[in-house]
N, C-alpha and C positions, 0 to 999 in steps of 0.2 A: 503494500499499500504505500501511498504518497501523494505527492501533488499539492495543489493549493486548495484550501478550504475558505470559501468566501461566505461572510456573514453580513447581512444587511438589515439594519434597524429601521422599520417603517413607522415607528411611534407606538407609544403604550407597550403592550406586551407582544406586539406583532414583529416577528423576526423571520427573515428568509436565511435558511441554512443550506448552502450548496457543498455537498461532499460526497466523493466516491460515486459520482454519477446520479445521485439522488437530490432532489430538491424538496425542501420540508419548509412548511409555513407554520408558524406557532400563533395561536390565539388571534386569528384574523379579525381586524377591526377597521373597516373602510368607512368613508363618509366622514363629513365635516361636523356631525353631531350624534349624540346618543342621549335621548331624553333631554333633560335639562343641561347636559354637558355639551361644551363646545371644544373643537379641536384647535389647538395652536400649532403652527407649522403646517407643512404641505400634506395634502390629502392623498393617500396611496391610490394608484391607479392599478386595478387587477390586470388590465390588458398589458401594462408596462411590466408588471410582475411576471407574466406568462404563466404557462402551465406548471403545476406543481405535482409531486407524486404522492405526498401525504400532508395532512393537516393534524397538528397536535393541538388539542384543546385541553387546558389544565384544570378548568372547573366551570361551574355553570353560571357564575355571575355574568350579567349581561354585557359588561365590558370585555369579556374574555370568550363568551359563547353567544355570538351575535348572528341571529338566523340570516339577516340580510346580507351580511358579509359572507357567511358560508355559501350562500347560493351564487355569489359573485366570483368566487375562486375559479380560475380556469383550469382546464384539464379534466381529468377523471381521477381525482386524488382519493386515497384511502382516509377516511375520517377516523382518527383515533382519539378516544375519549375515555375518561375515567369510568371506572365501574359504577353503574347506577345512572349513567347519563345516556346509555344507548338508545332506549326507546324514544327520547325527544331527538336525539341526533339523527335518527332514521327518517324524521320528517324532512330533512334537508339534503340527505345524501343516500345513495343506494349501496354504498360500500362503507360499512361502519365496523369498527373493531373496539371492543371495550378492553381496558387493561386495568386490572387491580395492581396495587403496589406489589413490586416483584415480579410481575409478568412482563413478558417481553415478545417482541416479534422481529423477524428479519425481513429486510426489503432488498431486493436485487436492484441493480442499477437499471435505469430506464433504457440507457444505450449500452448494451454488453460489449461493443467495439471500443469504447473509451479506454485510454491507458490506465485510469483511476477507477475503472467500473467494477469495484469489489463489493458495492452495496454497503449497508449500513444495519445496525441493530438498534432497536428503540426498547427501552426499559422504563416502565412506570416507577417512579420513586416517591416516597412520602413527601407531604406538604403539611404544614399546620396553618390552616386558615379556615374561617367560618363558612359553613355550607350555605347555598342560596335557599331561602325558605320555600321557594316554589319548586325546587328539585332536591328535596331533603335527603334522597338516597344517593345522590351522586356525590362521590368522593372529591377531594381537592388533591391533585398530584402535581409532581414535576415530572420531567423526563430526562433520561440520560441517552443521548445520541452517540453511538459509538461507530467509529469507522477509522479513517486515517488519525482522527483526534477524538477524544471524549469530550463532548460538549453537554454541559449540564443547563437545561432550561428549567428554572425554578418555578415558572409560572407566577404565583403570588403566595407568599409564605412567610412565616417568622422562623426563627431559629428553633431546631428540634434536634434531639439527641442523635437520631439516625443519620444525620448529615455526615458525621465522622466515617460512616460505612462507605461513603464514596470516594474517600481518599485513595489515591492511587489510580483512579479511573477517569479522573476529570483533569483535562488540560485548560479548557476554556469555560468560563461560568458566565452565564446570562442571568444577571441578579436584578430583582426588582428593588428599587432604592427610594421610590417616592410614593405619592399618593394623589388623588385628584381633589381631596376635600380635607375637612378636619380629621385629626387622629380619632379614629373610632375604636381603639382597643390595641391589644398587644399582638394580634395575628398578621403583623406585616413586618417587613425589614425596613430599617431606616439606614441612612448612608453608613452610620457606624456600625450597626449590627450586621450589615451587609459585608463589611470588611471581615468581621469575625466568621461570617458564613464562608467567605473565600478562604480564610485559613483552615476552616474545618473540612472543607472538601479538598483542600490540597492543590488548588488550580494556581497556576502561575500568571494566567491571563484572564481578564474579565471585561465584560462590556456592561455597564448599567443600562437597565430597561425600566420601563413602568414609571416614568417621570417626566414632567413638563410637557405633556401632550393633551391631557384632558383637563377642563377646569370649568367651574360654575362662573357665569358672567359676573356675578356680584363679588367674586372673590379673586378676580383677575389681578395678577401682579407679575412683575418681571417680564423679561423678553419672551419667554415661552408660555406665559400666560397660565401659571399653576401656583398654588401655595408652596409647592416644592419645586419651583422652577429651576433652582440651582442644585437639585439633589444629586444629579450625575456628577457635577463638578466637585461637590463637597465629598462625595464617594472617593473620587480620584485623589483629592487632597489627603483625606484621612488615611487611605490606603498607602499613599506615598510616605506618610509620616510613620506608619507602623512598619512597612517593609518596602524600602525604596527600590527593590529589585523586581517588583511586580510590573507586569506589562498591563496597564489599565488603559482602555481605549474608550474615550467618551465620544460617541457619534451623536450627530444630530438627525432628526427624522429623514429618512431616505438616503443616508450615508451608508457606505459600505467599507469593510476592511477585509484583509486576507491573512491567513495563517499559513505558515509553510509547514507541512507534515513531514516527519521523517520517514 
């Protein structure tokens, strides 16, 4: 295995991962608004993203499981959802796979002739976050995507003891560091606790997500229009103070970065 791994942050928890001939989209959220929330920064264009092979949904909250966005994703992707969310997900996709924590699936490359077409493995991992009341059976999970690199997509979570069990398997961590409204409890990471999470999973590289994208108009502050508008930059600053050797890449919505796999 080898080659370049490309990661594009499209805003909030929506990330495009391109690795080993597979294109994965996490928690797709398109459009410039969601209920009372408004988007700051560019609005993702599904046509520009192109066809994807799989969608990973971390939990049932509307800003992570948005039916309108799911219908707009191009291609014929497999929709991967946490245990308990399958019945709702099947309304929006004919190809759904539920994963409980610890369960995994292997995905072959879409183009077997590619030099790096070795495919990937997706494993559902725990997350600590409150369940959506309208889908009380649906778990909250993160995902470990393993190919040339191990990429941990945390979804939305707080610190939890089992994070330590990911150590040795994660090279790049996609960590939620902000919120769109007031602090509503302990089930989220902050910039400081996300740095601790980074240490627990043992990753040397990280991209902060879930910050500076959605906001309530009455609470608009800062360039990116969120009460946590600078959360990504604060995460990078704290990480640099704790461990200067970490590779922290703070992207703006729509920006991409590449990692070279060994």
